[in-house]
Every structure is written in C-alpha cells, then in structure tokens.
C-alpha positions in Angstrom: 108.0 62.7 103.2 108.3 61.2 99.8 107.5 63.1 96.7 105.8 59.9 95.4 103.1 60.3 98.2 102.8 64.1 98.1 100.0 66.0 96.5 99.5 64.8 92.9 101.2 66.9 90.3 98.5 68.6 88.3 99.1 70.3 84.9 99.3 74.1 84.9 96.4 75.2 82.6 95.6 78.6 81.4 93.3 80.5 79.0 93.5 83.9 77.4 92.1 86.7 79.6 92.9 90.0 77.8 95.6 92.2 76.3 96.8 95.5 77.7 98.5 98.3 75.8 99.8 100.7 78.5 101.3 104.1 77.8 104.3 104.8 80.2 106.2 107.8 81.1 110.0 108.1 81.3 111.9 106.0 83.8 112.9 108.1 86.8 115.8 106.9 88.8 115.5 107.4 92.6 119.2 106.3 93.0 120.9 103.1 94.1 119.9 101.6 97.3 120.8 98.4 99.1 119.0 96.2 96.6 119.9 98.1 93.4 118.8 101.1 91.4 115.2 102.1 92.3 113.1 103.5 89.5 109.6 104.6 89.0 107.7 104.7 85.7 104.3 106.5 85.5 101.3 104.8 84.0 99.8 107.3 81.5 96.8 105.3 80.3 96.0 102.8 77.6 93.6 100.1 76.5 92.4 96.7 77.6 90.8 94.3 75.2 89.5 90.9 76.0 86.3 88.7 75.9 85.0 90.2 79.1 87.3 93.2 79.6 87.1 96.1 77.2 88.0 99.6 78.3 90.8 101.9 79.3 93.8 101.7 81.5 93.5 104.7 83.8 96.5 107.0 84.0 98.0 107.6 87.5 99.3 104.2 88.3 103.0 103.4 88.5 105.5 100.7 87.9 108.1 100.6 90.7 111.3 98.8 89.7 114.6 97.7 91.1 117.4 97.1 88.7 119.5 94.5 90.5 123.3 94.1 90.3 122.7 91.0 88.1 120.8 93.2 85.6 117.4 91.7 86.4 114.6 94.3 86.7 112.1 93.5 89.5 108.7 94.9 88.6 105.9 96.0 91.0 103.1 97.7 89.0 99.8 99.0 90.3 97.1 100.4 88.0 93.4 100.4 87.3 90.9 99.8 84.5 87.7 101.6 83.7 85.7 99.3 81.5 83.3 100.5 78.8 80.3 99.4 81.0 81.6 101.5 83.9 83.1 98.7 86.0 86.4 99.4 87.7 89.2 96.9 88.2 92.4 97.2 90.2 95.5 95.4 88.9 98.5 94.5 91.0 101.4 93.0 89.0 104.7 91.6 90.2 107.4 90.2 88.0 110.8 90.3 86.3 112.4 91.4 83.1 115.9 90.2 82.1 118.0 89.3 79.1 121.5 89.8 77.7 123.0 93.1 78.7 123.1 94.4 75.1 119.4 93.7 74.7 118.6 95.5 77.9 120.7 98.5 76.8 118.7 98.6 73.6 115.4 98.6 75.6 116.7 101.3 77.9 117.5 103.5 74.8 114.0 102.9 73.5 115.1 100.8 70.5 112.7 98.4 69.0 113.5 95.0 70.4 111.8 91.7 69.6 110.2 90.3 72.8 111.7 86.9 72.0 115.2 88.4 72.9 114.4 88.9 76.6 112.2 87.5 79.4 109.3 89.6 80.7 106.7 87.9 82.9 104.5 89.1 85.7 102.0 87.5 88.1 98.8 89.5 88.3 96.0 89.7 90.9 92.7 91.8 90.6 90.2 93.5 92.8 86.8 94.7 91.7 83.4 95.5 93.2 81.6 94.9 89.8 79.0 92.1 90.2 79.7 90.6 86.8 83.4 90.5 87.4 83.5 88.9 90.9 85.5 85.9 89.4 88.4 88.3 89.0 88.7 88.6 92.8 89.9 85.0 92.9 91.8 85.0 89.6 95.5 84.6 89.2 97.0 85.6 85.9 100.4 85.4 84.2 101.3 88.1 81.8 103.8 87.9 78.9 105.2 91.4 78.3 106.9 93.4 75.6 108.6 96.8 76.5 108.3 99.4 73.7 109.7 102.9 73.7 106.5 104.6 75.0 104.3 101.7 76.0 104.2 98.2 77.5 102.2 95.4 75.9 100.9 92.6 78.1 99.0 89.5 77.2 97.3 88.0 80.3 96.4 84.3 80.8 94.2 83.2 83.6 95.7 80.3 85.5 93.2 77.5 86.2 
C-alpha cells in the first residue's frame, strides 16, 4: 500500500466548546506499581462555561494518575456536569502531562507555573441523555490544561 493512494489527508479542524475550572483535592499516592507511582486526585467541584454548556462540575469524580519512570503523568479523569438547565453530562478524559523535571517539581509543590512551561493535553468523550445535547454523545474533544495549586483549568475544543 502506498501512502499516495491511501485515504486523503484531511486537515484537523476544531472549534471552542467550553472551559472548565475544576477544584481538586490533594494528590494521594497509592504506591509504586509495575507502571509507576499510582495516584488519585479527588474532583471537588467547579464550573463549566461555554456557548451551550453552563453549570457546575459535580464533586465526587476522580483523576487517576500514573507517574511513569520518565516523569510523564498519565491521566484518566472521570467527572460529571450539572448544567444550569438541569441537564447532566458525563466526561471521561485521558491524557498526559509532562515537562522539565524542575517545572514538574514546582507543580507538585503547588507553585504558580505558566502553562507554556509544560505540556498538558487530554482527549475527552461525553455521554448525556439530554435531548438538546445529543451531539455530545458523538463528540470528541481535545483539552489544553493548566494545573494550579487547588484547581485544574481546561479549555476544550471539539474536533470536527
């Protein structure tokens, strides 16, 4: 098979979906396993703001992480939204955060670190039963994140 005759390369296009400001609890280490240090971070709540999504991030979710030997943090987060109109949305996020070791140490201490100093991206899928939001059930989004001392800020872009 030649790449010249493969499926045509299409541009990756996206548009702004929403922003999340998620309060997080302390990182709890579960110890080092075969893939690295396993940690869990509780989701305490927060806000979602976007053209079609306005409401709260419901507390009770969690961000499960593995800190690999190479310093990369694998992220698997699961949380939910309660929108102002009563609609509920499940969010499942998978991604990575990495950067120079001194920058990651500053993040771990809770220091203010400019997000341009590290890479924090996640792939997001949604589920909802809300009639007006059925498009989310087939939406893929990419989030650009910033880790703060007590919260995580995410800007989500719908991939088209």
